N, C-alpha and C positions, 0 to 999 in steps of 0.2 A: 840732130838725133831723130831718127825715124821711129815713131811710136806706133806699134802694130795693135791689132784688135785685142789680143790677150792682155797687153799692157794697159790699154784703155779700160778694159774691164776691171783690172786691178786698181787703177786710179779711181774708177767709179766706186769701188768698194771702200776705198779710203774716204772719198767724199761723202759716203753714206753715214759715216761715223757721227759727225756733228748733227746731221738730220735725225738720227736715232736718239741722240741725247736730248735734242730739243723736243721731239715728240714724247719722249719719256717724261720730261719735266712738265710738259703741257697736259699731261695725263691722258694721252692717247695710246693706251697699251697695245691695241690691235695694230695701229700704224707703226709703233716702235718695234714690235716683234716682227711685223711683216718686213720692215726695212732690214732688220737683222737677217731674216730668212732669205730675202732677195740677195743680200750680200753673200750668203752661203751659196746661193745658186751661181753668182758671178765667180765665186772661187772655183766651183766645179767647171764652169764654162771657160774660164781663162786657161786652165790646164788642158782641157779637152781640145780647144782650138789651137793652143800652142803646139800640142803634139800632132794633131790631125793635119794642120796646115803647115807644119814645120816652121812655126814662127817663134820658137824658143829664143830668148835673148838674155843677155847678161842683166839688163835693167829689169826685165820681167822676173828673172830668177831671184834678184835681190828684193824687188818690191812685193812679190807674192807672199812670202812668209811674213814680211813686215805688216802687210795689210791684214793678214789672218790674225796675227797676234794682237794688233791694235783693236780689231773688232771684238775679239774675245775678251781682252782685258777691260775694255770700256764697258761691255755688257756686264761682265762680272762685277765691276765697280758699282754700276747702277743698281744691280740686284743686292749686293752686300750692303750698300748704303740704305736701301729701302727696308731690307729685312732685319738688320741688326741681330743676326742669329749666328752663334758661334760655329755651328756645323756648316752653314753656307760659307762663312768666312774662312774656315779651315779648308773647305773644298776649293775656294778661290785661291788661297795661298798655295795649295798643292798644284793646282793647274798652272798658275802663273809661275811658280817656282820651277816646275818642270820645264816650261818653255824657256826660261832663262838658262837653266842648266844645259838643256839640249842645244840651244843656240851656241852657248860657249863651247860645248863639246864638239859641235860641227866645225867651229872656227879652229879649235885646237887640232882636230883631225885633219883639216885642210893644211894646216901648217906642217904637219908631219907626213903629208902626202897620202893620207888615207881617207880623204873626203867621202869617197864612194862607199866606204865601210859603214857609214852612218846614214844610209838611205832610209827613206820612209818604209816602215814595215806594215803589214796588214793590220796589226793591232793598233797602230797609229791611226789608220783610216777608220777603224771601229770607234776609237776614242773620239776622233773628230766628229763623226756622225752623231754619237751619243751626246757630245758636248753641244753641237749646234742645235739639236732638238731640245735639249735641256734648257738652253738659254732662250730659245724662241718661246718655249712654254712658260719659263719663269719671268720673262719680260712681259708676256701677256698676263699672267698671274690671276686669271679668273677662270671660272668654269665656262665651258663652251656649251651653249644652249641650255644653260643651268644644270646640266646633268653630267657632262664629261669633265672629270676632275683634272683639268690641264695643269694646275699648280702642282698637284700631287704627282702627276706623271713627270713633270719637270724636276721635282725633287728626287724621284727615283732615278731618272736619267742622269741627274747631276751626280748622284752617288755612284752609278755605273761608270760615268765618264771619269770621275775621280779615281776609282779603282783601276780603270784601264790606263789612266794617266801615270799612276805610280808603277804599274806593271811594265808599261812600255818604257818608262824612264830607266828602270832597272835593266831591262833587256838591252836598250841602247848603250848604257854604261858598260855592261858586261861585254857586249860585242866590241865596243871601242877599246876596252882595256886588253882584251884578248889580241886585238890587232897590233897593239903597240908593245907587246911583250918581246 
């Protein structure tokens, strides 16, 4: 099997997960949050290069969403464990639950020959952006230069990401069920 640049970037993102966990537990919040942020950049880069260089592959199409979900779930678990806060826990449940539901929905839609009907929508891209910045900020969890309230910004973005998560889930479900009627 020939592994191309976008797939290597996806594999790098997966390899960053244990590094992020170790850095988090060694209490290097800047390094842990930077690792997560770099993983977000590789997510953008692998998609960009796959399209621009016409390097889309079945392996890449499978691994990319797996890598994305693993990074987000692991970051959420680290934050939930540290915080012990019902609101953050509920946000994590909503975000992870949505990913499970939409993954199952895409699989079901593929079985009924309607896979393209559950394509990524713009609101999903907004959700992902809010989610990535929320998790970077919450992994860092400190004020920047003692005055920029990074943690609070992360909490606000997590609330925005959670709302967008639920809205996009409803949109995907409605679209899918309209297609199968």
